[in-house]
C-alpha positions as CSV (number, residue, x, y, z in Angstrom):
1,X,-2.2,106.6,42.9
2,X,-1.5,110.5,43.3
3,X,1.4,111.9,45.1
4,X,0.0,115.1,46.9
5,X,3.3,116.5,47.8
6,X,4.0,117.3,43.9
7,X,1.0,119.4,42.8
8,X,1.4,118.6,39.2
9,X,-2.0,119.6,38.2
10,X,-3.8,122.2,39.6
11,X,-5.7,125.5,39.0
12,X,-4.9,128.9,40.4
13,X,-7.9,131.2,40.8
14,X,-6.4,133.7,43.3
15,X,-5.9,137.1,41.7
16,X,-2.1,136.7,42.5
17,X,0.0,133.8,43.3
18,X,3.2,131.6,42.8
19,X,3.8,128.7,40.5
20,X,6.5,126.6,41.5
21,X,8.0,123.5,39.8
22,X,7.7,120.4,41.8
23,X,10.2,120.2,44.8
24,X,11.7,123.7,43.8
25,X,14.4,124.6,44.4
26,X,15.6,121.2,45.0
27,X,15.3,119.8,41.3
28,X,12.1,118.6,40.0
29,X,12.9,115.1,39.2
30,X,12.2,113.0,36.1
31,X,9.4,112.0,33.8
32,X,7.1,114.8,34.7
33,X,4.1,116.3,32.8
34,X,2.5,118.8,34.6
35,X,-0.4,121.1,33.8
36,X,-1.4,124.3,35.9
37,X,-4.2,126.6,34.7
38,X,-4.3,130.2,36.0
39,X,-7.9,131.5,35.8
40,X,-8.5,135.0,36.5
41,X,-11.9,137.1,36.2
42,X,-13.5,137.2,32.6
43,X,-12.2,140.1,30.8
44,X,-8.9,140.4,32.7
45,X,-5.4,139.4,31.8
46,X,-2.8,137.7,33.6
47,X,0.9,138.9,34.0
48,X,3.4,136.2,34.5
49,X,7.1,137.2,36.0
50,X,9.8,134.7,36.0
51,X,11.8,135.1,39.3
52,X,13.9,131.9,38.6
53,X,14.3,129.6,35.8
54,X,16.6,126.5,35.3
55,X,15.6,123.6,33.3
56,X,17.7,120.9,31.5
57,X,17.9,122.1,28.0
58,X,16.7,121.0,25.5
59,X,14.8,118.1,26.9
60,X,13.0,119.6,29.8
61,X,10.7,122.8,29.1
62,X,7.7,124.8,30.0
63,X,5.2,125.7,27.3
64,X,2.8,128.5,28.0
65,X,-0.5,128.9,26.3
66,X,-3.2,131.5,26.1
67,X,-6.3,129.7,27.0
68,X,-7.1,126.3,28.5
69,X,-7.6,124.5,25.0
70,X,-4.6,122.2,23.9
71,X,-4.8,124.2,20.4
72,X,-4.5,127.5,22.3
73,X,-2.0,130.0,21.2
74,X,1.4,129.2,22.3
75,X,3.1,132.3,24.1
76,X,6.5,130.7,24.5
77,X,8.3,127.4,25.1
78,X,11.3,127.8,27.5
79,X,14.2,125.6,28.5
80,X,17.8,126.2,29.9
81,X,18.8,128.7,32.5
82,X,18.0,131.9,30.9
83,X,15.2,133.7,32.8
84,X,12.5,134.5,30.4
85,X,11.0,138.0,30.2
86,X,7.5,138.9,31.4
87,X,4.6,137.7,29.6
88,X,1.1,138.8,29.4
89,X,-2.1,136.8,28.4
90,X,-4.5,138.0,25.8
91,X,-7.4,136.0,27.8
92,X,-8.1,135.5,31.4
93,X,-6.7,131.9,31.2
94,X,-3.1,130.9,31.1
95,X,-1.9,127.3,30.6
96,X,1.5,126.3,31.8
97,X,2.6,122.8,30.9
98,X,5.9,121.5,32.2
99,X,7.6,118.3,30.6
100,X,10.7,116.7,31.9
101,X,12.5,113.7,30.3
102,X,14.0,110.5,32.1
103,X,17.2,111.9,33.1
104,X,18.9,115.1,34.7
105,X,16.9,118.1,36.1
106,X,17.7,121.6,36.8
107,X,16.6,123.7,39.8
108,X,13.0,124.2,38.3
109,X,11.2,127.4,38.3
110,X,9.6,130.2,40.4
111,X,7.0,132.4,38.6
112,X,4.7,134.8,40.2
113,X,1.5,136.0,38.5
114,X,-1.0,138.8,38.9
115,X,-4.3,139.5,37.0
116,X,-5.6,143.1,36.3
């Protein structure tokens, strides 16, 4: 049913932490649709720092939304090997959605977050 070695759906509630793509840095595999929520204290904001980023363009991408709703404002959609610049949320919840297609993969990503 669920493969617990690949945490593809999880919530991060610690004030700071790291979000890694599945199996990082060994390559993330195919046919993935992962969603992670970073939830901080109400009234706070979340900072993302991209330490490493390598996804197969344009088919594999990471979408970051402000809030936990599917229609929440998109802060960015990233693909390829260019490391995105820092991001800061406007709310206390960030949603990271990672999609990978059926072939080829990159190294993945290593993102650290902190809240204030």
